[in-house]
N, C-alpha and C positions, 0 to 999 in steps of 0.2 A: 260521747264520753265512752272510753274504753272500760272494760270490766275491771282491769287492774286499778284505774283511777277511782272507779266506784268503790272498790274495796278499800283503797287508801282513805277515801272520804268516810267510810264507815268507821274507820279507826280515829279519824281526826275531828269530824264534826261532833259536837256535843250531843251525846245520846246517853242519858243517865237516868236511872230510876228515881233520881231526885226530882225529875220533872213529873208532874202530876198525871200525865197520860190522859186517860179517860176522865179523871176527876177534875172538876173546875177548882181553880185556886180560890180560897175564900175571899169574898169581897173586901177590898181594901188591903189585902195582904200582899207583901212583896216576898219573893223567894229568889235567892242567888246561889249559884254553884260555881265554885272556883276550883280549877284543876291545874296541876303542874306535873308534867310527865316526861317520859322519854320513850321513843320508839326507835330502837337500834341507836344510831348516832344522832338522831334528830330530837331536839327539845321541843316539847309541845306545851302550849298554854291555852286554856279554855275558860271562857266565861259564859254562863247561862243565867238568864233572869226572866222572871214572869211576874205578872201583876194581875190580881183579880179585879176586873172592872165592874162586874156585877155577879150575882149568883150563878149566872150561866156563861159569862163571857170572860175569857183570859187572853191577855196579850203577852207575847214573849219575844225575846231577842237572844241570839247566840253569836259569839265571836270566837274564832280559833286562830291561833298562830302556830304553824308547824314549820320549823326550820327558819333560817334567816330571810327567805325570799317568798314565802307563800302564806296564805291565810284563807279564811272563809268567814262570811257573815250571813246569818239568816234571821228572818223575822216571821212571826206567825200570829194568827188569831185562832182561838179554839172555842167552839160553842158546845156546851153541854146540852144534850137532848133529854137526858133522864137524870137530872141532878139530885133528885130525892128518892131514887130507887136502888135496890140492892145491886142490880146490873147497871153499871155506868156506861153510857154510850155518848160519844162526842165526835164532832167533825172539825177538822182544822184545815186552814189554807195557809200556805207559806211561800216565801220567795227567798232564794238562796243565791249567794254570789261568791264565786271564787276570786281571790285577789292575788296579785303578784307585785313584789317591790321590796326594796331593802329597808326603807324607812316609812313611817305612816304617810309622809308627804308624797312618797313615790308610789304608793299603792294604787293599782288600777284594776278594774274589772276585767278578767280574761275574756276575750271574745268568744261567744257562743256558750259561755258557762253561767249564764243567768237561768236559774231553774225555778219554775213554778210548780208547786206540789199541792195535792189534796190527800188527806189521810183520814181514815176511819179508825177510831179507838174504841175498844170494848174492855172493861175491867170489872173485877168483883173482889171484894174483901171476904175472908172467910176465917175460920179458926182451925188450928192444928193442936189438939189437946186444949191447953189453956193459953195458947200463944196466937196473937193476931197474924194473919198472913194475907197475901194478896197476889193477884196476877193481872196483867195488862197486855192485851194483844193489839197490834196496829197493822194495818195494811194501807199502802199509799202508792201514788203514782207521781212521778216527776217528769217534767218535759221542758226542753229548751226551745221547743218549736220545731226542731229538726230531729232530735233524738228523745226516746222515751225510756224510762227506767221504772220498774216496779219494785217496791220495798215491802218487807214484812219484818215484824219484830215481836218479841215476847219477853216480858220481864215477869219474874216470879220471886217473891221474897217472903221472909218471915221475921217477926220481932222476936229475937232470941232471948233478950233480957229487957228490962225496963229501959236500958240505955243503948242497946246494940241491936242492929239489923244486919241480916245477911240476904243478898239478892243476887240473881244472875240474869244477864241480858243475852238474848240471842237475836242477831240482826242479819238479814240477808237482803241481797239486791240482785236483780235479774234483768239483763238486756239481751240483745240478739247475740252477744258473744258467750253467754253462759251465766253462771250463778256464783255469787261471792258470799261468804258467810264470816261472821264475827261472833265470838263467844267471850263474855266478860263477867267473871265472878267478881263481886264487890262486897265491901263491909263498911258500915257506918257506926260511929260511936258518939253519943250525945255528951258533950262536956258542960253544957249549960242550956238553959231554956232558949230554943231557937238557934243553937249552934252545934253542929255536928262535924266531926273529922271523918274523912273517908279515905279508903285505899281500894284500888282496883287494878285488875290484870286483864288485858284483852289479847286474844290470840286468834289467828286464822287456822282452822283445822287442816287446811291444805298445805300450809307452810309457805304460801306464795308471798305473804307480807310479814314483816317482822312483828313480834309481839310488842305490846306497849304496857307500861306500868305508870299509875297515876297516884299522886297524893293530893287531897283537896279538902274543901270545907263547904258545908251548906250553912246558909244564913236565912232565917225567916223572921220577918218583922212587919 
């Protein structure tokens, strides 16, 4: 995978602070994130879902469509190692597939683009004044069997009001060709119990990839 494609994937694969990161999803709870966005002239749609199988085990699925001919699907399982402690630590394993095709019936897995990954997550909640805040750090490695890629990410956020959150994501990828970086400030506003509306803006500080803006919703039930 070239570094440019790695950067494109950073923008298009679902990576959102809606995901619980180091924290396990509560047992029996389902979470979904829907996004509709635009990156330059390309329309992008994203779906992320995860389910708490047990107090320690979370399963998840992500599906993305970028443009009329391309998409990606990934699935993961995440195990919480310290579910009841202030410092949350977990490990996840994932499989990701890049797809190509004009219609769902034509979608095929691109040769050499099946990637297996392992990620370590570390997070902690804290307070800023009387406001709840949190951060989550992750580091991982993806491999196609022929190529390897290292990833790092940081999400930091704060509960601004009872209904609103602000958070920013930093994501990077590195391979033999160099380093790619994505920065994405986001906001979420709760309109009802278990329903939030979101807006986000992602950009590449180097300017190599066009910026992306998203509107979306979180659902928890």
